C-alpha positions in Angstrom: 23.0 -16.2 -10.4 19.4 -16.2 -9.0 17.6 -12.9 -8.8 15.5 -12.3 -5.7 12.3 -10.4 -6.3 11.4 -7.7 -3.9 8.1 -8.5 -2.1 6.1 -5.5 -1.0 3.7 -6.2 1.8 0.5 -4.2 1.6 -2.7 -4.4 3.6 -5.9 -4.8 1.4 -7.2 -1.3 2.2 -3.8 0.2 1.3 -3.9 -1.7 -2.0 -7.4 -0.4 -2.8 -6.4 3.1 -1.8 -3.5 2.9 -4.2 -6.1 2.5 -7.0 -7.8 5.8 -6.3 -7.9 7.8 -9.6 -7.8 4.7 -11.7 -10.5 2.7 -13.5 -11.4 -0.5 -11.7 -13.7 -3.5 -12.1 -15.8 -4.6 -9.2 -17.6 -7.9 -8.6 -20.5 -7.8 -6.2 -21.9 -10.5 -4.0 -25.0 -12.1 -5.6 -24.7 -10.3 -8.9 -23.9 -11.7 -12.3 -22.8 -8.4 -13.7 -19.6 -6.4 -13.1 -19.3 -2.7 -12.4 -16.5 -0.6 -14.0 -15.7 2.9 -13.0 -13.1 5.4 -11.8 -12.4 4.9 -8.1 -12.8 8.3 -6.5 -12.6 7.2 -2.8 -12.6 4.4 -0.3 -13.1 4.3 3.4 -11.9 1.9 6.2 -15.0 -0.3 5.6 -14.0 -0.7 1.9 -17.1 1.3 0.8 -16.2 2.5 -2.7 -17.2 5.7 -4.5 -17.0 5.3 -8.3 -17.6 7.9 -10.9 -18.7 7.2 -14.5 -19.7 3.7 -13.4 -21.0 1.3 -16.0 -22.6 -2.1 -15.6 -21.4 -5.0 -17.8 -22.6 -8.6 -18.2 -20.6 -11.1 -20.2 -18.5 -8.2 -21.5 -21.5 -6.4 -22.9 -22.4 -2.9 -21.6 -25.8 -2.9 -20.0 -26.2 0.7 -18.7 -24.5 3.8 -17.4 -24.8 4.3 -13.7 -23.0 7.6 -13.2 -21.7 8.2 -9.6 -22.3 5.3 -7.2 -21.4 4.2 -3.7 -20.8 0.4 -3.2 -21.1 -1.0 0.3 -17.9 -2.7 1.2 -19.3 -5.9 2.7 -21.0 -6.7 -0.7 -17.8 -6.4 -2.7 -16.1 -9.7 -3.7 -13.4 -8.5 -6.1 -11.7 -5.3 -6.9 -9.1 -5.1 -9.7 -7.6 -2.6 -12.1 -9.6 -2.5 -15.3 -7.7 -2.7 -18.6 -9.5 -2.0 -21.9 
């Protein structure tokens, strides 16, 4: 018997909104470093508000950024961050 997996369709902004309250990793256009922080909010333009944000390059922590807002059209990738 073959099991069918249930596919849940979700728009990108719904997917990002489901990550609110969780720690995420963000790649930005034109940057070599990644940003990691707790997603506090997102709007319809995919602008992100992160708290306790940190900048990493090649897995090495560069600096603490604190609370930051990232402009949505400069975001390339958003993913849950797992330690």
